[in-house]
C-alpha positions as CSV (number, residue, x, y, z in Angstrom):
1,M,0.0,0.0,0.0
2,I,2.8,2.5,1.0
3,R,6.3,2.2,-0.4
4,F,9.4,4.3,0.6
5,E,12.3,3.9,-1.9
6,N,15.5,5.4,-0.6
7,V,13.7,8.4,0.8
8,S,15.5,11.3,2.4
9,V,14.2,14.7,3.5
10,R,16.3,17.7,4.3
11,Y,15.2,21.1,5.3
12,E,17.3,24.1,4.4
13,E,18.1,25.1,7.9
14,D,19.2,21.6,8.9
15,A,22.8,20.4,8.6
16,T,21.7,16.8,8.4
17,P,18.7,15.1,6.8
18,T,15.6,14.7,8.9
19,L,15.0,11.3,7.2
20,K,17.8,9.5,5.5
21,G,17.8,6.5,3.1
22,L,14.4,5.2,4.2
23,D,13.5,2.0,2.3
24,L,10.5,0.0,3.4
25,T,7.0,-1.2,2.5
26,V,3.8,-0.8,4.6
27,P,1.4,-3.6,3.7
28,E,-2.3,-2.9,3.2
29,G,-4.6,-3.4,6.2
30,E,-1.9,-3.0,9.0
31,L,-1.5,-0.6,11.9
32,V,2.1,0.6,11.9
33,L,3.3,2.5,15.0
34,L,6.2,5.0,14.6
35,V,8.4,5.4,17.7
36,G,11.5,7.4,18.4
37,P,12.6,10.5,20.4
38,S,11.2,13.9,19.7
39,G,12.5,15.5,16.5
40,V,13.7,12.4,14.7
41,G,11.3,12.8,11.8
42,K,8.1,11.0,12.7
43,S,5.9,13.9,11.6
44,T,8.0,14.4,8.5
45,L,7.5,10.7,7.5
46,L,3.8,11.0,8.0
47,G,3.8,14.2,6.0
48,A,5.6,12.5,3.1
49,V,2.8,9.9,2.9
50,S,0.0,12.6,2.8
51,G,1.9,14.8,0.4
52,L,2.3,17.7,2.8
53,V,6.1,17.0,2.6
54,P,7.5,18.7,0.6
55,H,4.5,20.5,-1.1
56,F,3.6,22.6,1.9
57,T,6.4,22.2,4.4
58,G,9.3,23.0,2.0
59,G,12.5,21.1,2.2
60,T,13.9,18.7,-0.4
61,L,12.6,15.1,-0.8
62,T,14.7,12.6,-2.7
63,G,13.7,9.1,-3.5
64,R,10.2,8.1,-4.0
65,V,7.0,7.7,-1.9
66,T,4.0,5.9,-3.4
67,V,0.6,5.4,-1.9
68,D,-1.6,2.9,-3.7
69,G,0.5,3.5,-6.8
70,R,0.4,7.4,-6.6
71,D,3.7,9.2,-6.4
72,T,3.4,11.9,-3.7
73,R,6.0,14.1,-5.5
74,T,3.6,14.4,-8.5
75,H,0.3,14.2,-6.5
76,P,-0.2,17.1,-4.1
77,P,-2.4,16.6,-1.0
78,R,-5.6,17.6,-2.8
79,E,-5.1,14.7,-5.3
80,L,-4.5,12.3,-2.4
81,A,-7.5,13.5,-0.3
82,D,-9.7,10.6,-1.4
83,L,-7.0,8.1,-0.5
84,V,-5.2,9.5,2.6
85,G,-6.9,11.0,5.7
86,T,-4.5,13.0,7.9
87,V,-4.8,14.4,11.5
88,G,-1.7,16.4,12.6
89,Q,-0.4,17.2,16.0
90,D,-2.5,20.4,16.1
91,P,-6.1,19.3,15.1
92,S,-7.4,22.9,15.4
93,A,-5.3,23.9,12.4
94,H,-7.3,21.6,10.2
95,F,-10.8,22.8,11.1
96,V,-12.7,24.7,8.3
97,T,-16.2,24.8,9.7
98,D,-17.8,26.1,12.9
99,T,-19.7,23.2,14.4
100,V,-19.0,19.5,15.1
101,E,-21.5,18.0,12.6
102,D,-20.5,20.4,9.8
103,E,-16.8,19.5,10.3
104,L,-17.6,15.7,10.1
105,A,-19.4,16.3,6.8
106,Y,-17.0,18.7,5.2
107,G,-14.6,16.1,3.8
108,M,-17.4,14.1,2.2
109,E,-18.9,17.2,0.7
110,S,-15.5,18.0,-0.9
111,L,-15.5,14.5,-2.5
112,G,-19.1,14.9,-3.8
113,L,-20.7,12.0,-1.8
114,A,-24.4,11.6,-1.9
115,P,-26.4,13.3,0.9
116,G,-27.8,10.0,2.2
117,V,-24.3,8.5,2.5
118,M,-23.0,11.6,4.2
119,R,-25.9,11.5,6.8
120,R,-25.3,7.9,7.6
121,R,-21.6,8.2,8.0
122,V,-21.9,11.3,10.2
123,E,-24.2,9.4,12.5
124,E,-21.9,6.4,12.6
125,T,-18.9,8.5,13.5
126,L,-20.7,10.5,16.2
127,D,-21.6,7.2,17.9
128,L,-18.1,5.6,17.3
129,L,-16.3,8.5,19.0
130,G,-18.8,9.5,21.6
131,L,-19.6,12.8,20.0
132,A,-23.4,12.6,19.7
133,E,-24.0,15.1,22.6
134,L,-21.6,17.6,20.9
135,R,-23.0,17.5,17.4
136,D,-24.4,21.1,17.5
137,R,-21.6,22.6,19.6
138,P,-19.3,25.2,18.2
139,I,-15.9,23.8,17.8
140,A,-14.4,26.9,19.5
141,T,-16.2,25.9,22.8
142,L,-14.8,22.4,22.9
143,S,-11.9,21.2,25.2
144,G,-8.6,20.1,23.6
145,G,-9.5,16.4,23.9
146,Q,-13.0,16.9,22.4
147,R,-11.4,18.8,19.4
148,Q,-9.0,15.9,18.9
149,R,-11.9,13.5,18.6
150,V,-13.7,15.7,16.1
151,A,-10.5,16.0,14.0
152,I,-10.2,12.2,14.0
153,G,-13.8,11.8,13.1
154,S,-13.5,14.3,10.2
155,V,-11.0,12.1,8.5
156,L,-12.9,8.8,9.2
157,T,-16.1,9.8,7.5
158,P,-14.7,9.8,3.9
159,H,-13.5,6.2,4.5
160,P,-9.9,6.7,3.2
161,K,-7.7,3.7,2.5
162,V,-4.9,5.2,4.5
163,L,-5.1,7.0,7.8
164,V,-2.1,9.1,9.0
165,L,-2.3,10.1,12.6
166,D,0.2,12.2,14.5
167,E,-0.2,11.9,18.3
168,P,-3.9,11.0,18.1
169,T,-4.4,10.3,21.8
170,S,-2.2,13.0,23.3
171,A,-5.0,15.2,24.5
172,L,-7.5,12.4,25.3
173,D,-8.4,11.0,28.6
174,P,-7.6,7.2,29.1
175,S,-11.2,6.1,28.3
176,A,-11.5,8.2,25.2
177,A,-8.1,7.1,24.0
178,E,-9.2,3.5,24.3
179,D,-12.3,4.2,22.4
180,V,-10.4,5.9,19.6
181,L,-7.8,3.1,19.4
182,A,-10.6,0.5,19.4
183,V,-12.2,2.3,16.4
184,L,-8.8,2.3,14.5
185,Q,-8.4,-1.4,15.2
186,R,-11.8,-2.1,13.9
187,L,-11.0,-0.2,10.7
188,V,-7.8,-2.2,10.2
189,H,-9.4,-5.6,10.9
190,D,-12.8,-5.2,9.3
191,L,-12.2,-2.7,6.5
192,G,-8.6,-3.3,5.6
193,T,-7.6,0.4,6.3
194,T,-3.9,1.0,6.6
195,V,-3.0,3.2,9.6
196,L,0.3,5.0,10.2
197,L,0.4,6.3,13.7
198,A,3.0,8.3,15.6
199,E,2.5,8.3,19.4
200,H,4.8,9.0,22.4
201,R,2.4,7.4,24.9
202,L,3.4,3.9,24.0
203,E,1.6,2.3,27.0
204,R,-1.6,3.2,25.2
205,V,-1.0,1.9,21.7
206,V,1.9,-0.6,21.4
207,Q,-0.4,-3.6,22.0
208,Y,-2.6,-2.5,19.0
209,A,0.2,-2.3,16.5
210,D,0.9,-4.9,13.8
211,R,4.4,-3.5,13.2
212,V,6.6,-0.9,14.8
213,L,8.9,1.4,12.9
214,L,11.8,2.7,14.9
215,L,13.3,6.1,13.9
216,P,15.9,7.4,13.1
217,E,17.2,3.9,12.4
218,G,14.4,3.1,10.0
219,V,14.0,-0.5,11.3
220,M,10.6,-2.1,11.2
221,G,9.5,-5.3,12.9
222,S,7.0,-6.8,15.3
223,P,6.2,-4.8,18.5
224,A,8.1,-7.4,20.6
225,E,11.2,-7.3,18.4
226,I,11.4,-3.5,18.4
227,M,10.5,-3.0,22.1
228,A,13.4,-5.3,23.0
229,V,15.9,-2.8,21.5
230,S,14.0,0.5,21.5
231,P,15.4,3.3,23.7
232,V,11.8,4.5,24.1
233,H,9.4,2.0,25.6
234,P,6.4,1.9,27.9
235,P,6.6,1.2,31.7
236,V,5.4,-2.4,31.2
237,V,8.5,-3.0,29.0
238,A,10.8,-1.2,31.5
239,L,9.4,-3.3,34.3
240,G,10.0,-6.5,32.3
241,R,13.6,-5.5,31.6
242,L,14.1,-4.8,35.3
243,A,12.6,-8.1,36.3
244,G,14.5,-10.0,33.6
245,W,11.3,-11.3,31.8
246,D,11.8,-12.9,28.4
247,P,10.0,-12.4,26.2
248,L,9.1,-8.9,27.3
249,P,5.4,-8.3,28.0
250,L,3.6,-5.6,25.9
251,T,0.3,-5.6,27.9
252,V,-0.6,-5.4,31.5
253,R,-2.3,-8.8,31.3
254,D,0.9,-10.5,30.1
255,A,2.9,-8.8,32.8
256,R,0.5,-9.8,35.5
257,R,0.9,-13.4,34.5
258,R,4.6,-13.2,35.1
259,A,4.7,-10.9,38.1
260,G,4.4,-13.6,40.8
261,G,8.1,-13.8,41.5
262,L,8.5,-10.0,41.5
263,K,5.7,-9.6,43.9
264,T,7.4,-12.1,46.2
265,R,10.6,-10.1,46.1
266,L,8.7,-6.9,47.0
267,E,6.9,-8.4,50.0
268,G,7.6,-6.6,53.2
269,L,8.9,-3.5,51.4
270,D,7.0,-0.2,51.8
271,P,6.0,1.6,48.6
272,A,5.0,4.7,50.6
273,G,8.5,5.2,51.8
274,L,9.8,5.6,48.3
275,L,7.3,8.3,47.1
276,P,8.3,11.9,46.9
277,A,7.1,13.8,50.0
278,P,5.3,17.1,49.5
279,G,6.7,20.3,51.0
280,P,9.8,22.5,50.6
281,S,13.2,21.5,51.7
282,R,14.0,25.1,52.3
283,T,12.2,28.4,52.6
284,P,10.5,29.5,49.4
285,G,12.5,32.2,47.6
286,S,15.8,31.0,49.0
287,A,17.0,29.8,45.7
288,P,20.2,31.5,44.5
289,G,19.5,35.0,43.2
290,R,16.1,35.2,44.9
291,A,15.4,37.2,48.1
292,P,12.7,35.8,50.3
293,G,9.6,37.8,50.8
294,T,5.9,37.7,51.2
295,P,2.9,39.0,49.2
296,D,2.0,42.6,49.9
297,G,-1.7,42.0,49.6
298,A,-1.9,44.1,46.4
299,G,-4.6,43.3,43.9
300,T,-7.6,42.9,46.3
301,A,-9.6,45.8,44.9
302,D,-13.4,45.3,44.5
303,G,-13.3,45.3,40.8
304,P,-11.2,44.2,37.8
305,R,-8.2,46.3,37.0
306,P,-7.7,47.1,33.3
307,P,-4.8,45.2,31.9
308,A,-1.9,47.0,30.2
309,A,-2.4,47.8,26.5
310,G,-1.8,44.7,24.4
311,F,-1.5,42.5,27.4
312,H,-1.9,38.7,26.8
313,P,-2.4,36.6,30.0
314,F,0.0,33.9,28.7
315,K,2.8,36.1,27.4
316,R,5.7,37.4,29.4
317,R,6.0,41.1,29.9
318,R,9.0,43.0,31.0
319,T,8.9,44.3,34.6
320,T,11.5,45.6,37.0
321,A,9.4,44.8,40.1
322,P,10.9,42.0,42.3
323,V,9.3,38.6,42.2
324,S,7.9,37.9,45.7
325,A,7.8,34.4,47.1
326,G,4.6,32.8,48.2
327,P,3.2,32.5,51.7
328,R,5.2,30.7,54.4
329,A,6.2,27.1,53.9
330,G,3.3,24.7,54.0
331,A,0.6,27.5,54.0
332,P,-2.2,27.4,51.4
333,L,-1.0,29.2,48.3
334,V,-4.3,28.4,46.5
335,L,-7.7,28.5,48.3
336,A,-11.0,28.0,46.5
337,E,-14.3,27.8,48.3
338,G,-17.6,27.0,46.6
339,L,-16.1,28.0,43.2
340,G,-18.4,28.0,40.3
341,V,-17.9,29.1,36.7
342,R,-20.6,29.3,34.0
343,R,-19.5,29.7,30.3
344,G,-22.6,30.4,28.2
345,R,-25.0,27.6,28.7
346,V,-22.4,25.3,30.2
347,E,-21.8,25.1,34.0
348,A,-18.1,24.4,33.7
349,L,-17.3,24.3,37.5
350,R,-19.6,23.7,40.4
351,R,-18.9,24.0,44.1
352,I,-15.2,23.5,43.9
353,D,-13.4,23.5,47.3
354,L,-9.7,23.2,46.8
355,Q,-6.4,24.0,48.7
356,V,-2.9,23.8,47.3
357,R,0.0,24.3,49.8
358,T,3.4,25.5,49.1
359,G,5.8,22.8,47.9
360,E,2.8,20.6,46.8
361,T,2.4,19.1,43.4
362,L,-1.3,18.5,42.6
363,A,-2.6,16.7,39.6
364,L,-6.1,17.5,38.1
365,M,-7.5,14.5,36.3
366,G,-10.9,13.7,34.6
367,R,-12.4,13.1,31.3
368,N,-12.2,15.6,28.4
369,G,-14.4,18.6,29.1
370,A,-14.6,18.0,32.8
371,G,-13.4,21.5,33.7
372,K,-9.7,21.1,34.3
373,S,-8.5,23.8,31.9
374,T,-11.3,26.1,33.1
375,L,-10.0,25.7,36.7
376,L,-6.5,26.6,35.7
377,S,-7.8,29.6,33.7
378,T,-9.6,30.8,36.8
379,L,-6.5,30.5,39.0
380,V,-4.5,32.6,36.6
381,G,-7.3,35.3,36.4
382,M,-8.4,34.7,32.8
383,I,-11.9,33.7,33.9
384,A,-13.9,35.3,36.7
385,P,-15.9,33.0,39.0
386,T,-19.6,33.0,38.7
387,S,-20.0,32.0,42.4
388,G,-17.7,31.3,45.3
389,T,-14.3,32.7,45.9
390,V,-10.7,31.9,44.8
391,R,-7.5,33.3,46.3
392,V,-3.9,32.8,45.0
393,A,-1.0,34.1,47.0
394,D,-3.4,36.2,49.0
395,R,-4.8,37.8,45.8
396,T,-8.1,37.5,43.9
397,P,-6.8,36.5,40.5
398,H,-9.4,38.1,38.2
399,T,-9.3,41.5,40.1
400,T,-5.5,41.6,40.3
401,D,-3.5,43.7,37.8
402,P,-2.2,41.0,35.4
403,R,1.3,42.5,35.5
404,E,1.3,41.8,39.3
405,L,-0.3,38.4,39.1
406,I,2.0,37.1,36.4
407,R,4.9,37.4,38.9
408,Q,3.0,35.0,41.2
409,V,1.4,32.5,38.7
410,G,2.9,31.0,35.5
411,L,0.6,29.1,33.1
412,V,1.7,26.8,30.3
413,P,-1.5,26.4,28.2
414,Q,-2.4,23.4,26.0
415,E,-1.4,25.3,22.9
416,P,2.3,26.3,23.4
417,R,2.2,28.7,20.4
418,D,0.2,31.1,22.7
419,L,3.5,31.8,24.5
420,L,5.7,32.1,21.4
421,Y,6.0,35.3,19.4
422,A,9.7,35.8,18.6
423,D,11.3,34.7,15.3
424,T,14.0,32.3,16.8
425,V,14.5,30.1,19.8
426,A,17.4,32.3,20.9
427,A,15.2,35.5,20.8
428,E,12.4,33.8,22.8
429,C,15.0,32.7,25.5
430,A,16.6,36.1,25.6
431,A,13.2,37.8,26.2
432,A,12.3,35.3,28.9
433,D,15.6,36.0,30.7
434,T,15.0,39.7,30.6
435,D,11.3,39.4,31.7
436,A,12.3,37.2,34.6
437,G,15.3,39.2,35.6
438,A,17.3,36.1,35.3
439,E,21.0,35.7,34.3
440,P,21.4,35.6,30.5
441,G,21.4,32.1,29.3
442,T,19.1,30.8,32.0
443,C,16.2,30.0,29.7
444,R,18.5,28.6,27.0
445,A,20.0,26.2,29.6
446,L,16.5,25.0,30.5
447,V,15.6,24.4,26.8
448,S,18.8,22.3,26.5
449,E,18.0,20.5,29.7
450,L,14.4,19.6,28.7
451,L,15.1,18.9,25.0
452,P,18.7,18.8,23.8
453,G,19.6,19.5,20.2
454,V,17.3,22.5,19.5
455,A,19.2,25.1,17.4
456,D,19.2,28.8,18.5
457,D,18.3,30.1,15.0
458,I,15.3,27.9,14.3
459,H,11.8,29.5,14.2
460,P,9.5,28.2,16.9
461,R,6.8,27.3,14.3
462,D,9.3,24.9,12.7
463,L,9.6,22.9,15.9
464,S,7.7,19.7,16.5
465,E,4.8,19.8,18.9
466,G,7.0,18.3,21.7
467,Q,9.8,20.7,21.0
468,R,7.4,23.7,21.1
469,L,6.1,22.5,24.4
470,A,9.6,22.1,25.8
471,L,10.4,25.7,24.7
472,A,7.1,27.1,26.3
473,L,7.8,25.2,29.5
474,A,11.3,26.7,29.6
475,L,10.0,30.2,29.1
476,V,7.6,30.0,32.1
477,L,10.1,28.0,34.3
478,T,12.7,30.7,33.8
479,G,10.5,33.1,35.9
480,R,10.3,30.5,38.7
481,P,6.8,31.6,39.8
482,P,5.6,30.5,43.2
483,L,2.6,28.8,41.5
484,L,3.1,26.9,38.3
485,L,0.1,25.8,36.3
486,L,0.6,23.2,33.5
487,D,-2.1,22.2,31.1
488,E,-1.2,18.8,29.4
489,P,2.6,19.4,30.0
490,T,3.8,16.2,28.4
491,R,1.8,16.3,25.1
492,G,4.3,15.5,22.4
493,L,7.2,14.7,24.8
494,D,9.0,11.4,24.6
495,Y,9.8,9.4,27.7
496,A,13.3,10.9,28.0
497,A,12.1,14.5,27.8
498,K,9.3,13.7,30.2
499,A,11.8,12.2,32.7
500,R,13.9,15.4,32.5
501,L,10.8,17.5,33.1
502,V,9.9,15.4,36.1
503,V,13.4,16.0,37.6
504,H,13.1,19.7,37.2
505,L,9.6,20.0,38.6
506,R,10.6,17.9,41.6
507,A,13.4,20.3,42.3
508,L,11.0,23.3,42.1
509,A,8.6,21.6,44.5
510,A,11.4,20.9,46.9
511,E,12.3,24.6,46.9
512,G,8.7,25.5,47.8
513,H,7.0,26.1,44.5
514,S,3.5,24.8,44.1
515,I,2.6,23.0,40.9
516,V,-0.9,22.3,39.6
517,L,-1.0,20.2,36.4
518,A,-4.0,19.2,34.4
519,T,-3.2,16.0,32.6
520,H,-4.3,12.7,31.2
521,D,-0.8,11.2,31.5
522,V,-1.3,8.7,34.4
523,E,2.4,7.8,34.3
524,L,3.4,11.4,34.8
525,V,1.0,11.7,37.8
526,A,2.5,8.5,39.3
527,E,6.0,9.9,39.1
528,L,5.4,13.5,40.1
529,A,2.1,14.2,42.0
530,H,1.7,14.2,45.7
531,R,-2.0,14.5,45.5
532,V,-4.7,13.9,42.8
533,V,-8.0,15.6,42.4
534,I,-10.5,14.0,39.9
535,I,-13.1,16.3,38.4
536,A,-16.2,15.1,36.7
537,D,-18.8,17.4,35.1
538,G,-17.2,20.4,36.9
539,E,-17.3,18.9,40.4
540,V,-14.6,17.3,42.5
541,V,-15.4,13.6,42.9
542,A,-12.1,12.5,44.5
543,D,-9.3,14.2,46.3
544,G,-6.4,12.5,48.1
545,P,-2.9,11.2,48.1
546,T,-1.8,9.9,44.7
547,A,-1.4,6.3,45.6
548,E,-4.9,6.1,47.2
549,V,-6.7,7.8,44.3
550,V,-5.1,6.2,41.3
551,V,-4.7,2.6,42.6
552,S,-8.5,2.5,43.2
553,S,-9.3,3.9,39.8
554,P,-8.9,1.5,36.7
555,A,-9.1,4.5,34.3
556,F,-6.4,6.6,36.0
557,S,-4.1,3.8,37.3
558,P,-0.5,3.6,35.9
559,Q,0.7,0.3,34.4
560,V,2.9,-0.7,37.3
561,A,0.0,-0.3,39.7
562,K,-2.2,-2.5,37.6
563,I,0.6,-5.2,37.3
564,L,1.5,-5.2,41.0
565,A,-1.9,-4.6,42.5
566,P,-3.2,-4.6,45.3
567,R,0.1,-3.1,46.7
568,P,0.4,0.6,45.7
569,W,3.5,0.5,43.6
570,L,3.3,3.2,41.1
571,T,6.5,3.5,39.0
572,V,9.3,1.4,37.7
573,E,11.7,3.8,39.5
574,Q,10.0,3.0,42.8
575,V,10.3,-0.7,42.2
576,E,13.9,-0.5,41.2
577,A,14.8,1.6,44.4
578,A,13.0,-1.0,46.5
579,L,14.9,-3.9,45.0
580,E,18.2,-2.1,45.5
581,E,17.3,-1.4,49.1
582,A,16.5,-5.0,49.7
583,R,19.9,-6.3,48.5
């Protein structure tokens, strides 16, 4: 179905090719999973199949890519639209209509399908992806995960022979991700659709793959063969390597069957003693170059203050005012009581009672559209509460001058481009250093720490989704705000980049910074969070220590917890430390 013949792709600004000498065949009716670190060319390979590379992305493609006999060099994307359906890393960039139902029908209208066929396929797709309740909703009002499902649905309705999906589950909650992957598996098995899928959250998808393509090596084989040698692999494979299991398990079920001996070795050891403890190891603000202080109570006026001209709540703005530390160690930095938010006809938050203390890392979890992003937006002052109260660092966010609040709260939104406005990575980093009053090079060092190999002169829009996210994280982390809000902070990050982020965030929490992250990444939560709050339909339905909440929830439980249940082991790192201690 898809043939790569000695394919290389080089972009003008790159010294080395993004893809080099790729020679392989993807058979019809198989699901092929692309794996590899961020920036190795997964998106470029997918773009070469859809014709976006090089017709729209630029660069030079040598060799030959054919899809069902059509050469993508001579067939631009519009001439492949009936054959290849594509969902990129940013689904919102593909929307051309205003409502969910219209978007699902648009591709079929472009192909001239009969109205009766279009109606039937729209209904089928609404049911398949759980979108029926959203059919009349404006796309602009949907959450990131809901938009991702709509984007996937819009390429399913024309029934293409080939589906090209870039990070299709990155913004989906675990249940929605399973639903989408089940649909893809059904298309492969029942209709013979060929699916090429790039995904960093391998714990979700590797068991569905017929073949795995490892980049940059360009080696393709069975999932078991590739996972045995791949530097990126899910926790179940990492646990199998630690335990010496052969062959390595790819699913929780396989691992549970072999875990008896490992459970015996872990008997008598205490998982709780190996979890990160909340709370600062020193007084907040005592990091080098930061003088300790307390909030001055500014920003509690009885009405909203007008923002500075041109102010954007995400973007940094230069200020010479000192950054004050949060309240005393262990005191509540965030306090919400009876918080409610209504957005149009939707009651996004209802009766939220929440505290976040200094030095605490809190994970917000829940299905797409539950209200997690709305809560973060309320904490940063972008949305005013409809009822109840919210205080952050002794301030009321929505009535505080944004120039004052931004020194207390840093938000990394779901769309990292909202933070990026310079022409190069170097310019972004220089502006971040100036805005934060940090030593020159501070932000650039963070970028190199989170994602090595990003060039100074590259434009942020030319970065992959994971690279853009790492840059946005570095920009906000440079300011070291007392409260850090992260909305899906690992979307597009590979396991190595995520591990580096975890190390940095743990260090910030140890210094007294509070972190609130909204995420569907259960493995990140297991590694980082001290506490988990689950939100459903705008209400808090669970709030407690991470181990207690996630182990009791099949949907939000990490792979290690499922394998070693009922003991609350959460991560491979935790198990490895316990085995070392027992020796």
